[in-house]
C-alpha positions as semicolon CSV with decimal commas, in nm:
position;residue;x (nm);y (nm);z (nm)
1;X;-4,646;-2,645;21,113
2;X;-4,792;-2,968;20,979
3;X;-4,630;-2,902;20,643
4;X;-4,291;-2,856;20,811
5;X;-4,339;-3,173;21,011
6;X;-4,429;-3,367;20,698
7;X;-4,123;-3,227;20,524
8;X;-3,903;-3,331;20,818
9;X;-4,044;-3,683;20,820
10;X;-4,006;-3,715;20,444
11;X;-3,649;-3,583;20,462
12;X;-3,555;-3,834;20,730
13;X;-3,715;-4,117;20,539
14;X;-3,520;-4,023;20,229
15;X;-3,187;-3,928;20,384
16;X;-3,195;-4,076;20,735
17;X;-2,975;-4,375;20,657
18;X;-2,719;-4,156;20,483
19;X;-2,719;-3,909;20,773
20;X;-2,663;-4,197;21,015
21;X;-2,378;-4,318;20,797
22;X;-2,220;-3,972;20,799
23;X;-2,244;-3,948;21,178
24;X;-2,157;-4,304;21,284
25;X;-1,931;-4,398;20,995
26;X;-1,750;-4,071;20,930
27;X;-1,770;-3,811;21,208
28;X;-1,735;-4,042;21,510
29;X;-1,439;-4,238;21,368
30;X;-1,269;-3,913;21,267
31;X;-1,315;-3,776;21,617
32;X;-1,171;-4,096;21,767
33;X;-0,870;-4,086;21,538
34;X;-0,802;-3,718;21,605
35;X;-0,813;-3,780;21,981
36;X;-0,569;-4,071;21,956
37;X;-0,345;-3,889;21,710
38;X;-0,326;-3,588;21,940
39;X;-0,211;-3,812;22,228
40;X;0,058;-3,967;22,008
41;X;0,168;-3,629;21,873
42;X;0,205;-3,493;22,226
43;X;0,389;-3,815;22,322
44;X;0,144;-3,876;22,604
45;X;0,108;-4,222;22,758
46;X;-0,225;-4,382;22,671
47;X;-0,335;-4,551;22,994
48;X;-0,484;-4,869;22,850
49;X;-0,200;-4,957;22,610
50;X;0,049;-5,133;22,837
51;X;-0,201;-5,313;23,066
52;X;-0,379;-5,466;22,766
53;X;-0,050;-5,571;22,610
54;X;0,062;-5,730;22,936
55;X;-0,268;-5,916;22,968
56;X;-0,242;-6,042;22,611
57;X;0,111;-6,166;22,674
58;X;-0,002;-6,347;22,989
59;X;-0,227;-6,561;22,764
60;X;0,063;-6,676;22,546
61;X;0,046;-7,044;22,456
62;X;0,197;-7,245;22,172
63;X;-0,145;-7,308;22,017
64;X;-0,236;-6,940;22,041
65;X;0,099;-6,850;21,888
66;X;0,030;-7,053;21,574
67;X;-0,329;-6,930;21,549
68;X;-0,254;-6,561;21,584
69;X;0,050;-6,574;21,354
70;X;-0,176;-6,728;21,087
71;X;-0,448;-6,467;21,145
72;X;-0,190;-6,189;21,129
73;X;-0,061;-6,320;20,796
74;X;-0,415;-6,343;20,657
75;X;-0,481;-5,993;20,787
76;X;-0,249;-5,836;20,534
77;X;0,008;-5,979;20,295
78;X;-0,130;-6,332;20,246
79;X;-0,502;-6,258;20,274
80;X;-0,629;-5,903;20,259
81;X;-0,395;-5,773;19,986
82;X;-0,456;-6,059;19,736
83;X;-0,830;-6,045;19,810
84;X;-0,835;-5,668;19,749
85;X;-0,675;-5,711;19,407
86;X;-0,894;-6,007;19,309
87;X;-1,209;-5,827;19,426
88;X;-1,143;-5,514;19,218
89;X;-1,055;-5,726;18,913
90;X;-1,371;-5,936;18,955
91;X;-1,591;-5,627;18,974
92;X;-1,422;-5,488;18,663
93;X;-1,472;-5,813;18,470
94;X;-1,839;-5,806;18,571
95;X;-1,851;-5,451;18,430
96;X;-1,949;-5,308;18,766
97;X;-1,721;-5,013;18,710
98;X;-1,867;-4,781;18,973
99;X;-1,833;-5,050;19,239
100;X;-1,484;-5,140;19,114
101;X;-1,375;-4,776;19,119
102;X;-1,508;-4,732;19,471
103;X;-1,331;-5,046;19,595
104;X;-1,003;-4,956;19,423
105;X;-0,993;-4,601;19,560
106;X;-1,102;-4,703;19,910
107;X;-0,863;-4,997;19,938
108;X;-0,566;-4,842;19,760
109;X;-0,613;-4,506;19,928
110;X;-0,624;-4,670;20,269
111;X;-0,283;-4,828;20,209
112;X;-0,135;-4,494;20,101
113;X;-0,289;-4,317;20,400
114;X;-0,135;-4,573;20,632
115;X;0,212;-4,526;20,485
116;X;0,183;-4,149;20,516
117;X;0,048;-4,164;20,872
118;X;0,320;-4,399;20,991
119;X;0,586;-4,162;20,860
120;X;0,410;-3,858;21,005
121;X;0,373;-3,995;21,359
122;X;0,686;-4,217;21,362
123;X;0,573;-4,409;21,670
124;X;0,805;-4,690;21,778
125;X;0,675;-5,042;21,813
126;X;0,607;-5,184;22,160
127;X;0,912;-5,346;22,317
128;X;0,769;-5,515;22,626
129;X;0,891;-5,855;22,507
130;X;1,057;-6,012;22,204
131;X;0,782;-6,088;21,954
132;X;0,766;-6,420;21,771
133;X;0,669;-6,221;21,458
134;X;0,866;-5,895;21,484
135;X;0,804;-5,587;21,272
136;X;1,055;-5,312;21,203
137;X;0,862;-5,017;21,063
138;X;0,656;-4,761;21,258
139;X;0,358;-4,854;21,466
140;X;0,083;-4,588;21,440
141;X;-0,169;-4,657;21,297
142;X;-0,173;-5,032;21,242
143;X;-0,157;-5,126;20,873
144;X;-0,319;-5,462;20,945
145;X;-0,604;-5,294;21,129
146;X;-0,651;-5,036;20,853
147;X;-0,634;-5,286;20,569
148;X;-0,874;-5,537;20,721
149;X;-1,117;-5,269;20,841
150;X;-1,121;-5,092;20,504
151;X;-1,196;-5,419;20,327
152;X;-1,467;-5,500;20,581
153;X;-1,629;-5,159;20,534
154;X;-1,615;-5,182;20,154
155;X;-1,773;-5,527;20,149
156;X;-2,040;-5,433;20,403
157;X;-2,135;-5,108;20,229
158;X;-2,155;-5,278;19,891
159;X;-2,363;-5,561;20,035
160;X;-2,589;-5,344;20,251
161;X;-2,882;-5,329;20,009
162;X;-2,865;-5,700;19,931
163;X;-2,977;-6,008;20,123
164;X;-2,613;-6,077;20,211
165;X;-2,563;-5,769;20,427
166;X;-2,580;-5,932;20,770
167;X;-2,369;-6,241;20,688
168;X;-2,108;-6,016;20,525
169;X;-2,115;-5,765;20,813
170;X;-2,084;-6,031;21,085
171;X;-1,805;-6,227;20,914
172;X;-1,617;-5,908;20,825
173;X;-1,644;-5,769;21,179
174;X;-1,524;-6,098;21,331
175;X;-1,225;-6,105;21,095
176;X;-1,132;-5,744;21,171
177;X;-1,150;-5,811;21,544
178;X;-0,932;-6,122;21,518
179;X;-0,671;-5,939;21,308
180;X;-0,657;-5,658;21,564
181;X;-0,627;-5,904;21,851
182;X;-0,349;-6,091;21,670
183;X;-0,137;-5,776;21,645
184;X;-0,174;-5,703;22,016
185;X;-0,115;-6,068;22,111
186;X;0,206;-6,072;21,906
187;X;0,321;-5,756;22,080
188;X;0,382;-5,560;21,760
189;X;0,113;-5,296;21,812
190;X;-0,031;-5,097;22,097
191;X;-0,411;-5,123;22,130
192;X;-0,430;-4,754;22,043
193;X;-0,261;-4,833;21,709
194;X;-0,541;-5,078;21,636
195;X;-0,818;-4,838;21,737
196;X;-0,665;-4,563;21,526
197;X;-0,640;-4,795;21,226
198;X;-1,003;-4,900;21,259
199;X;-1,116;-4,539;21,297
200;X;-0,937;-4,388;21,000
201;X;-1,021;-4,688;20,780
202;X;-1,390;-4,657;20,858
203;X;-1,396;-4,283;20,799
204;X;-1,205;-4,315;20,471
205;X;-1,419;-4,601;20,334
206;X;-1,741;-4,418;20,421
207;X;-1,619;-4,086;20,277
208;X;-1,526;-4,249;19,945
209;X;-1,860;-4,434;19,941
210;X;-2,056;-4,111;19,988
211;X;-1,868;-3,957;19,696
212;X;-1,892;-4,262;19,469
213;X;-2,263;-4,318;19,529
214;X;-2,394;-3,966;19,573
215;X;-2,721;-3,838;19,428
216;X;-2,926;-4,139;19,534
217;X;-2,729;-4,380;19,315
218;X;-2,652;-4,693;19,515
219;X;-2,443;-5,002;19,445
220;X;-2,570;-5,255;19,194
221;X;-2,822;-5,012;19,043
222;X;-2,896;-5,079;18,678
223;X;-2,774;-5,354;18,450
224;X;-2,417;-5,363;18,322
225;X;-2,395;-5,277;17,955
226;X;-2,286;-5,551;17,719
């Protein structure tokens, strides 16, 4: 009995963090996405979508308009996408090929998953009011939410075993939240689109991480070869 207990303790010490990552970063987000996707597939009304959109629109001010338009632009085409490319190139130039491969597959794969999911669910954009920054493709899941959340997860996971993990995690989480809020404030996404984007992005980034760094090999291990 004592031997089994010691084995259990040793197993948790060795694999506990990875098990937590599987549960909180993979299984829970997948469950959340499946639940939301099922509602969209069945064309059910998600109760919190319209009330939150209406509340966000009630806050509309000229200053907020400029701020959230800027955040929305940074959240994809003028911020996240260029950063993704520069980040992968920088890792490659530093000869951190495992980290670069992980980032490239996680970030690029997330974009492809979003395109496929939008076509599969074909959810129309909200039309409660005329947006100041209209979009014309499908709504579910949010590409801005997926792109920003995938980048945040990649940066946080790569930084987790360094002294920068908490600054990176806090800044990344704040950015992801602001990007999501901007899309709801602008009236171009339902809140459920945002939640679905966050969920699938987290699950995807964690799944690729577990594959890229399996066998006890973590980021930044070893010295790059000259």
